[in-house]
DRENDO-1510 file (C-alpha; in Angstrom, 1 decimal, always signed):
<recs>
REC; n; res; u; v; w
REC; 1; MET; +46.7; -9.7; +14.7 .
REC; 2; GLY; +50.5; -9.0; +14.7 .
REC; 3; LYS; +53.1; -9.1; +17.5 .
REC; 4; TRP; +52.3; -7.1; +20.6 .
REC; 5; ALA; +54.4; -6.0; +23.5 .
REC; 6; ASP; +52.6; -5.6; +26.8 .
REC; 7; GLU; +53.5; -3.6; +29.8 .
REC; 8; LEU; +51.1; -2.7; +32.7 .
REC; 9; THR; +52.1; -0.5; +35.6 .
REC; 10; THR; +50.2; +1.5; +38.2 .
REC; 11; LYS; +51.1; +4.9; +39.4 .
REC; 12; GLY; +49.3; +6.3; +42.4 .
REC; 13; PRO; +45.5; +6.9; +41.9 .
REC; 14; GLY; +45.8; +6.5; +38.1 .
REC; 15; MET; +46.9; +3.8; +35.7 .
REC; 16; GLU; +49.4; +3.9; +32.9 .
REC; 17; MET; +49.1; +1.4; +30.1 .
REC; 18; LYS; +51.5; +0.9; +27.2 .
REC; 19; LEU; +50.2; -1.1; +24.3 .
REC; 20; TYR; +52.1; -1.2; +21.0 .
REC; 21; ARG; +53.3; -3.4; +18.2 .
REC; 22; THR; +57.0; -4.4; +18.1 .
REC; 23; GLY; +58.9; -1.9; +16.0 .
REC; 24; ASP; +56.3; +0.8; +16.3 .
REC; 25; GLN; +56.4; +3.9; +18.4 .
REC; 26; GLU; +54.8; +3.1; +21.7 .
REC; 27; LYS; +51.6; +4.9; +22.7 .
REC; 28; VAL; +50.9; +5.6; +26.3 .
REC; 29; ALA; +47.6; +6.4; +27.9 .
REC; 30; THR; +46.9; +7.4; +31.5 .
REC; 31; TYR; +43.3; +6.7; +32.6 .
REC; 32; PRO; +42.0; +7.4; +36.1 .
REC; 33; GLU; +40.2; +4.7; +38.1 .
REC; 34; MET; +36.4; +4.8; +37.4 .
REC; 35; SER; +33.4; +3.6; +39.3 .
REC; 36; ASP; +31.8; +0.5; +37.9 .
REC; 37; GLU; +28.3; +2.0; +38.3 .
REC; 38; ALA; +26.3; +1.4; +35.1 .
REC; 39; LEU; +29.3; +0.5; +33.0 .
REC; 40; PRO; +28.5; -1.6; +29.9 .
REC; 41; VAL; +29.7; -5.2; +29.7 .
REC; 42; VAL; +32.2; -5.2; +26.8 .
REC; 43; LEU; +33.1; -8.3; +24.8 .
REC; 44; ILE; +36.6; -8.3; +23.3 .
REC; 45; VAL; +36.9; -10.5; +20.2 .
REC; 46; ASP; +40.4; -11.2; +18.9 .
REC; 47; ASP; +42.2; -14.3; +17.9 .
REC; 48; ASP; +45.5; -12.8; +19.1 .
REC; 49; GLU; +45.4; -14.0; +22.7 .
REC; 50; ARG; +48.0; -11.6; +24.0 .
REC; 51; CYS; +46.2; -8.6; +22.6 .
REC; 52; ARG; +42.9; -9.8; +23.9 .
REC; 53; ARG; +44.3; -10.6; +27.4 .
REC; 54; LEU; +46.1; -7.2; +27.6 .
REC; 55; ILE; +42.9; -5.3; +26.8 .
REC; 56; GLN; +40.9; -7.5; +29.3 .
REC; 57; ASP; +43.5; -6.9; +32.0 .
REC; 58; PHE; +43.3; -3.2; +31.5 .
REC; 59; PHE; +39.6; -3.2; +31.6 .
REC; 60; LYS; +39.5; -5.2; +34.8 .
REC; 61; MET; +41.9; -2.7; +36.4 .
REC; 62; THR; +39.6; +0.1; +35.4 .
REC; 63; LYS; +36.6; -1.8; +36.7 .
REC; 64; GLN; +35.2; -2.1; +33.2 .
REC; 65; PRO; +33.1; -5.3; +33.0 .
REC; 66; CYS; +34.4; -7.4; +30.1 .
REC; 67; LYS; +34.6; -10.8; +28.6 .
REC; 68; GLY; +36.8; -12.3; +25.9 .
REC; 69; ALA; +36.3; -14.5; +22.8 .
REC; 70; ALA; +38.9; -15.9; +20.4 .
REC; 71; ASN; +36.6; -16.0; +17.3 .
REC; 72; ALA; +33.2; -15.2; +16.0 .
REC; 73; ALA; +31.7; -18.5; +17.1 .
REC; 74; GLU; +32.8; -17.9; +20.8 .
REC; 75; ALA; +31.5; -14.4; +20.5 .
REC; 76; LEU; +28.1; -15.4; +19.3 .
REC; 77; ALA; +27.8; -18.0; +22.1 .
REC; 78; LEU; +28.5; -15.3; +24.7 .
REC; 79; LEU; +26.1; -12.8; +23.0 .
REC; 80; SER; +23.3; -15.4; +23.2 .
REC; 81; GLN; +23.6; -15.3; +27.0 .
REC; 82; GLY; +22.1; -11.7; +26.8 .
REC; 83; ASP; +24.5; -9.7; +29.1 .
REC; 84; ILE; +26.8; -8.1; +26.5 .
REC; 85; ASP; +26.3; -4.3; +25.9 .
REC; 86; LEU; +29.1; -3.5; +23.5 .
REC; 87; VAL; +31.6; -5.5; +21.3 .
REC; 88; VAL; +35.2; -4.6; +20.4 .
REC; 89; SER; +36.2; -6.9; +17.6 .
REC; 90; ASP; +39.3; -7.4; +15.4 .
REC; 91; ILE; +38.6; -7.7; +11.7 .
REC; 92; LYS; +40.9; -10.5; +10.5 .
REC; 93; MET; +40.2; -13.7; +12.4 .
REC; 94; ASP; +39.9; -17.4; +11.6 .
REC; 95; GLY; +36.4; -18.2; +10.4 .
REC; 96; LYS; +34.0; -15.2; +10.2 .
REC; 97; ASP; +35.8; -11.9; +10.2 .
REC; 98; GLY; +34.8; -9.0; +12.5 .
REC; 99; VAL; +32.5; -7.3; +10.0 .
REC; 100; GLU; +30.6; -10.6; +9.3 .
REC; 101; LEU; +30.3; -11.1; +13.1 .
REC; 102; MET; +28.9; -7.6; +13.5 .
REC; 103; GLN; +26.4; -8.0; +10.7 .
REC; 104; GLU; +25.2; -11.4; +12.0 .
REC; 105; THR; +25.0; -10.0; +15.6 .
REC; 106; HIS; +22.9; -7.0; +14.4 .
REC; 107; GLN; +20.3; -9.3; +12.9 .
REC; 108; ASP; +19.4; -10.6; +16.4 .
REC; 109; TYR; +20.8; -7.7; +18.6 .
REC; 110; PRO; +20.5; -4.5; +16.5 .
REC; 111; HIS; +21.0; -2.4; +19.7 .
REC; 112; ILE; +24.5; -3.7; +20.4 .
REC; 113; PRO; +27.2; -1.2; +19.2 .
REC; 114; PHE; +30.5; -2.5; +17.7 .
REC; 115; ILE; +34.0; -1.0; +17.7 .
REC; 116; ILE; +36.0; -2.6; +14.9 .
REC; 117; MET; +39.8; -2.7; +15.4 .
REC; 118; THR; +42.5; -3.9; +13.1 .
REC; 119; GLY; +46.3; -4.0; +12.6 .
REC; 120; TYR; +45.7; -3.6; +8.9 .
REC; 121; ALA; +44.2; -0.2; +8.8 .
REC; 122; SER; +45.5; +0.6; +5.3 .
REC; 123; GLU; +43.3; -2.1; +3.9 .
REC; 124; TYR; +40.1; -0.6; +5.3 .
REC; 125; SER; +38.5; +2.8; +5.2 .
REC; 126; TYR; +36.8; +4.4; +8.2 .
REC; 127; GLU; +33.8; +5.3; +6.1 .
REC; 128; ALA; +33.3; +1.7; +4.8 .
REC; 129; ILE; +33.5; +0.2; +8.3 .
REC; 130; ILE; +31.0; +2.8; +9.7 .
REC; 131; GLU; +28.7; +2.2; +6.7 .
REC; 132; ALA; +28.8; -1.5; +7.4 .
REC; 133; GLY; +27.3; -0.9; +10.8 .
REC; 134; ALA; +30.1; -0.1; +13.2 .
REC; 135; SER; +29.8; +2.6; +15.9 .
REC; 136; ASP; +33.5; +3.3; +15.7 .
REC; 137; PHE; +36.8; +2.1; +14.2 .
REC; 138; ILE; +40.3; +2.0; +15.8 .
REC; 139; ALA; +43.6; +1.0; +14.2 .
REC; 140; LYS; +46.3; -1.0; +16.0 .
REC; 141; PRO; +48.5; -0.1; +17.7 .
REC; 142; PHE; +46.2; +2.2; +19.8 .
REC; 143; SER; +46.2; +3.7; +23.2 .
REC; 144; LEU; +44.0; +1.8; +25.6 .
REC; 145; GLY; +42.9; +5.1; +26.9 .
REC; 146; GLU; +41.6; +5.9; +23.4 .
REC; 147; LEU; +39.7; +2.7; +23.3 .
REC; 148; LYS; +38.2; +3.4; +26.7 .
REC; 149; ALA; +37.3; +6.9; +25.6 .
REC; 150; LYS; +35.5; +5.5; +22.6 .
REC; 151; ILE; +33.5; +3.1; +24.7 .
REC; 152; CYS; +32.5; +6.0; +27.1 .
REC; 153; ARG; +31.4; +8.1; +24.2 .
REC; 154; ILE; +29.2; +5.3; +22.8 .
REC; 155; GLN; +27.8; +4.7; +26.2 .
REC; 156; ARG; +26.9; +8.4; +26.6 .
REC; 157; GLU; +25.2; +8.3; +23.2 .
REC; 158; GLN; +23.3; +5.1; +24.2 .
REC; 159; ASN; +22.2; +6.7; +27.4 .
REC; 160; THR; +21.1; +9.9; +25.6 .
REC; 161; LEU; +19.1; +7.8; +23.1 .
REC; 162; GLN; +17.4; +5.9; +25.9 .
REC; 163; ARG; +16.4; +9.1; +27.6 .
REC; 164; LEU; +15.0; +10.4; +24.3 .
REC; 165; GLN; +13.0; +7.2; +23.8 .
REC; 166; LEU; +11.6; +7.5; +27.3 .
REC; 167; THR; +10.7; +11.2; +26.7 .
REC; 168; LEU; +9.0; +10.2; +23.4 .
REC; 169; LYS; +7.0; +7.5; +25.2 .
REC; 170; LYS; +5.9; +10.1; +27.7 .
REC; 171; VAL; +4.9; +12.6; +25.0 .
REC; 172; LYS; +3.0; +9.8; +23.2 .
REC; 173; ARG; +1.2; +8.9; +26.4 .
REC; 174; PHE; +0.3; +12.6; +26.8 .
REC; 175; PHE; -1.2; +12.7; +23.3 .
REC; 176; GLU; -3.2; +9.5; +23.9 .
REC; 177; ASN; -4.5; +10.8; +27.2 .
REC; 178; THR; -5.5; +14.1; +25.5 .
REC; 179; VAL; -7.3; +12.3; +22.7 .
REC; 180; GLY; -9.0; +10.0; +25.2 .
REC; 181; ALA; -10.2; +12.9; +27.2 .
REC; 182; LEU; -11.6; +14.7; +24.1 .
REC; 183; SER; -13.4; +11.5; +23.0 .
REC; 184; TYR; -14.9; +10.9; +26.5 .
REC; 185; SER; -16.2; +14.5; +26.6 .
REC; 186; LEU; -18.2; +13.9; +23.4 .
REC; 187; GLU; -19.6; +10.6; +24.5 .
REC; 188; LYS; -20.8; +11.9; +27.8 .
REC; 189; ARG; -22.7; +14.6; +25.9 .
REC; 190; ASP; -24.2; +12.3; +23.2 .
REC; 191; LEU; -25.2; +9.0; +24.7 .
REC; 192; TYR; -26.8; +7.8; +21.5 .
REC; 193; THR; -23.4; +7.6; +19.8 .
REC; 194; ALA; -21.5; +6.5; +22.9 .
REC; 195; GLY; -18.9; +4.0; +21.8 .
REC; 196; HIS; -19.1; +4.9; +18.1 .
REC; 197; GLN; -15.6; +6.4; +17.9 .
REC; 198; GLN; -14.1; +3.5; +19.9 .
REC; 199; ARG; -15.8; +1.0; +17.5 .
REC; 200; VAL; -14.6; +2.9; +14.4 .
REC; 201; GLY; -11.1; +2.7; +15.5 .
REC; 202; PRO; -10.5; -1.1; +15.4 .
REC; 203; LEU; -12.2; -1.4; +12.0 .
REC; 204; ALA; -10.1; +1.5; +10.6 .
REC; 205; CYS; -6.9; +0.0; +12.0 .
REC; 206; ALA; -7.8; -3.4; +10.6 .
REC; 207; ILE; -8.3; -1.9; +7.2 .
REC; 208; ALA; -5.0; -0.1; +7.4 .
REC; 209; GLU; -3.2; -3.3; +8.4 .
REC; 210; GLU; -4.8; -5.1; +5.4 .
REC; 211; LEU; -3.5; -2.3; +3.1 .
REC; 212; GLY; +0.0; -2.7; +4.6 .
REC; 213; LEU; +0.3; +0.7; +6.3 .
REC; 214; PRO; +3.3; +0.9; +8.7 .
REC; 215; GLU; +2.6; +0.6; +12.4 .
REC; 216; GLU; +3.2; +4.3; +13.2 .
REC; 217; ARG; +0.6; +5.4; +10.6 .
REC; 218; ILE; -1.9; +2.8; +12.0 .
REC; 219; GLU; -1.4; +4.2; +15.5 .
REC; 220; VAL; -2.1; +7.7; +14.4 .
REC; 221; LEU; -5.2; +6.5; +12.6 .
REC; 222; ARG; -6.4; +4.9; +15.8 .
REC; 223; LEU; -6.1; +8.2; +17.6 .
REC; 224; ALA; -7.8; +10.1; +14.8 .
REC; 225; ALA; -10.7; +7.6; +14.9 .
REC; 226; LEU; -11.1; +8.2; +18.6 .
REC; 227; VAL; -11.8; +11.9; +18.0 .
REC; 228; HIS; -13.1; +12.0; +14.4 .
REC; 229; ASP; -16.5; +13.3; +15.6 .
REC; 230; ILE; -15.2; +15.6; +18.3 .
REC; 231; GLY; -16.6; +18.6; +16.4 .
REC; 232; LYS; -20.1; +17.5; +17.4 .
REC; 233; LEU; -19.3; +19.3; +20.7 .
REC; 234; GLY; -20.3; +22.4; +18.7 .
REC; 235; VAL; -23.7; +20.9; +17.6 .
REC; 236; PRO; -26.8; +21.5; +19.8 .
REC; 237; ALA; -27.6; +18.3; +21.8 .
REC; 238; ASP; -31.3; +18.4; +20.7 .
REC; 239; ILE; -30.2; +18.0; +17.1 .
REC; 240; LEU; -27.8; +15.1; +17.9 .
REC; 241; THR; -30.6; +13.3; +19.7 .
REC; 242; LYS; -33.5; +14.2; +17.4 .
REC; 243; PRO; -35.6; +11.1; +16.7 .
REC; 244; GLY; -37.0; +12.3; +13.4 .
REC; 245; LYS; -35.6; +13.5; +10.1 .
REC; 246; LEU; -33.3; +16.5; +10.2 .
REC; 247; THR; -34.2; +19.7; +8.4 .
REC; 248; ASP; -31.8; +21.2; +5.9 .
REC; 249; LEU; -30.7; +23.8; +8.5 .
REC; 250; GLU; -30.1; +21.1; +11.1 .
REC; 251; MET; -28.2; +19.0; +8.7 .
REC; 252; GLY; -26.1; +22.1; +7.9 .
REC; 253; LEU; -25.2; +22.4; +11.6 .
REC; 254; ILE; -24.3; +18.7; +11.7 .
REC; 255; LYS; -22.0; +19.1; +8.7 .
REC; 256; GLN; -20.1; +21.9; +10.6 .
REC; 257; HIS; -18.7; +19.3; +13.0 .
REC; 258; CYS; -15.7; +18.5; +10.6 .
REC; 259; GLN; -14.7; +22.2; +10.7 .
REC; 260; VAL; -15.3; +22.5; +14.4 .
REC; 261; GLY; -13.3; +19.3; +15.0 .
REC; 262; PHE; -10.4; +20.7; +12.9 .
REC; 263; ASP; -10.5; +24.0; +14.8 .
REC; 264; ILE; -10.3; +22.1; +18.1 .
REC; 265; LEU; -7.4; +19.8; +17.1 .
REC; 266; LYS; -5.3; +22.2; +15.0 .
REC; 267; ASN; -4.3; +24.0; +18.2 .
REC; 268; ILE; -2.8; +20.8; +19.7 .
REC; 269; GLU; +0.7; +20.3; +18.3 .
REC; 270; PHE; +0.3; +16.7; +17.2 .
REC; 271; PRO; +3.4; +15.5; +15.3 .
REC; 272; TRP; +1.1; +14.0; +12.6 .
REC; 273; PRO; -1.7; +15.5; +10.4 .
REC; 274; LEU; -4.4; +14.2; +12.8 .
REC; 275; ALA; -6.5; +17.3; +12.6 .
REC; 276; GLU; -6.6; +17.0; +8.8 .
REC; 277; MET; -7.7; +13.4; +9.0 .
REC; 278; VAL; -10.6; +14.5; +11.2 .
REC; 279; TYR; -11.3; +17.4; +8.9 .
REC; 280; GLN; -11.6; +15.2; +5.8 .
REC; 281; HIS; -13.4; +12.1; +7.0 .
REC; 282; HIS; -16.6; +13.1; +5.3 .
REC; 283; GLU; -15.0; +13.9; +1.9 .
REC; 284; ARG; -15.9; +11.6; -0.9 .
REC; 285; MET; -13.9; +10.3; -3.9 .
REC; 286; ASN; -16.2; +12.0; -6.5 .
REC; 287; GLY; -16.0; +15.4; -4.7 .
REC; 288; SER; -19.5; +15.2; -3.3 .
REC; 289; GLY; -18.5; +15.2; +0.3 .
REC; 290; TYR; -17.9; +18.0; +2.8 .
REC; 291; PRO; -16.6; +20.4; +4.0 .
REC; 292; GLN; -14.1; +21.1; +1.2 .
REC; 293; GLY; -15.5; +19.0; -1.6 .
REC; 294; LEU; -12.1; +17.3; -2.1 .
REC; 295; SER; -11.8; +14.3; -4.4 .
REC; 296; GLY; -9.6; +11.4; -5.2 .
REC; 297; SER; -6.0; +11.5; -4.0 .
REC; 298; LYS; -6.5; +15.0; -2.6 .
REC; 299; ILE; -8.1; +13.2; +0.4 .
REC; 300; LEU; -5.6; +11.8; +2.9 .
REC; 301; LEU; -5.5; +8.0; +2.8 .
REC; 302; GLU; -6.2; +7.8; +6.5 .
REC; 303; ALA; -9.3; +10.0; +6.0 .
REC; 304; ARG; -10.5; +7.7; +3.2 .
REC; 305; ILE; -10.1; +4.8; +5.6 .
REC; 306; LEU; -12.0; +6.6; +8.3 .
REC; 307; ALA; -14.8; +7.4; +5.9 .
REC; 308; VAL; -15.5; +3.7; +5.1 .
REC; 309; ALA; -15.1; +2.6; +8.8 .
REC; 310; ASP; -17.4; +5.4; +9.9 .
REC; 311; VAL; -20.1; +4.6; +7.5 .
REC; 312; VAL; -20.1; +0.8; +8.2 .
REC; 313; GLU; -20.2; +1.3; +11.9 .
REC; 314; ALA; -22.8; +4.0; +11.8 .
REC; 315; MET; -25.2; +2.0; +9.7 .
REC; 316; SER; -24.7; -1.1; +11.9 .
REC; 317; SER; -25.5; +0.8; +15.1 .
REC; 318; HIS; -28.7; +2.2; +16.6 .
REC; 319; ARG; -29.5; +5.9; +16.0 .
REC; 320; PRO; -32.3; +8.1; +17.4 .
REC; 321; TYR; -34.0; +8.2; +14.0 .
REC; 322; ARG; -33.7; +4.5; +13.1 .
REC; 323; PRO; -32.8; +1.1; +14.5 .
REC; 324; ALA; -29.5; -0.6; +13.8 .
REC; 325; LEU; -29.3; -2.0; +10.3 .
REC; 326; GLU; -27.8; -5.4; +9.5 .
REC; 327; CYS; -24.1; -5.4; +8.8 .
REC; 328; LYS; -24.8; -6.8; +5.2 .
REC; 329; GLU; -26.7; -3.5; +4.4 .
REC; 330; ALA; -23.6; -1.5; +5.5 .
REC; 331; VAL; -21.4; -3.7; +3.4 .
REC; 332; ALA; -23.8; -3.3; +0.4 .
REC; 333; GLU; -23.5; +0.5; +0.8 .
REC; 334; ILE; -19.8; +0.6; +0.4 .
REC; 335; SER; -19.8; -2.1; -2.3 .
REC; 336; GLN; -22.3; -0.2; -4.5 .
REC; 337; ASN; -20.4; +3.0; -4.1 .
REC; 338; ARG; -16.9; +1.6; -4.5 .
REC; 339; GLY; -14.8; +4.0; -6.4 .
REC; 340; ILE; -17.6; +6.6; -6.5 .
REC; 341; LEU; -18.0; +7.7; -2.9 .
REC; 342; TYR; -15.4; +5.5; -1.3 .
REC; 343; ASP; -11.8; +4.5; -2.2 .
REC; 344; GLY; -11.8; +1.2; -4.1 .
REC; 345; GLN; -8.8; -0.3; -2.3 .
REC; 346; VAL; -10.1; +0.7; +1.1 .
REC; 347; VAL; -13.5; -0.9; +0.3 .
REC; 348; ASP; -11.9; -4.1; -0.9 .
REC; 349; ALA; -9.8; -4.3; +2.3 .
REC; 350; CYS; -13.0; -3.8; +4.4 .
REC; 351; LEU; -15.0; -6.4; +2.4 .
REC; 352; LYS; -12.1; -8.9; +2.9 .
REC; 353; LEU; -12.3; -8.3; +6.7 .
REC; 354; PHE; -16.0; -9.0; +6.9 .
REC; 355; HIS; -16.3; -11.8; +4.3 .
REC; 356; GLY; -12.9; -13.5; +4.6 .
REC; 357; GLN; -11.9; -12.9; +8.2 .
REC; 358; GLY; -15.2; -12.6; +10.0 .
REC; 359; PHE; -14.6; -9.1; +11.5 .
REC; 360; THR; -17.2; -8.1; +14.0 .
REC; 361; PHE; -17.6; -5.0; +16.1 .
REC; 362; ALA; -16.9; -5.6; +19.8 .
</recs>
């Protein structure tokens, strides 16, 4: 908004741009020619055509890809085409103002940064504009070099964020591969329980979804389920495959698998309490479980979920000492011990899956 004088000259390998409002001290910026490699496509939104055109002309001369819109409606139409990387918008415009445009855009395109510009800087605070969702704020009159520098800074930040996200994906994949290798090691050793950990995972995750846990916690729970019995690597194979009833001594060795599993996993720097989930998956709500005898809320919610999923799957599957039981017997076990051995909300979620949603093990 406001009256603008425009003057564009070139000097040798660089460019000099003057952009200022009539009556104000002119501001001059010299910006060198830049390669158009990987430059973001910028949308200039301003109902002052001369201002908009001047910025677009400057960007074209600096090989900065750009488009122009006279109002929010035009801007939203261009954004819907999917090739806009950054928006520079005036605040005061006919129809939706710049902040309203930004907030509506972020509903559908939250990754697109906004630079808000205005000729009425005294009416707006930098903090309020940033808090509303802008990446930066610039007051008219401004140096076009300053605007270009802000865009370059935001682009660098976006590139850095993308690299961090890529690194995070690689780290996550490394964790998953590590967990998968550990799970495979156990199942190659104990053929009778082959697939047990993989089958516990989907049930545990389904229970967690029913309870409304966020996606990131459900993903960690899935990984924990894949290795919840990894400590059985420390149990003699003849005990794991014994067809008859275990002695007290043998049962004591079996119970050590929670501690052994914790000792194996605690040395891997997972960014979540995965080792503790494995450590606690045989704890019970009334404190009768092992290895620590924890009770109630002292047990991690993920471990309480694992406990229910583990029992239901184990009872429904073949074991050396007994044939597979019917699923209804496993469901009866958790129902009868709801709130005693097993968390009541977890049991309710599990029952809903089997009775209301027809959950079955693959």
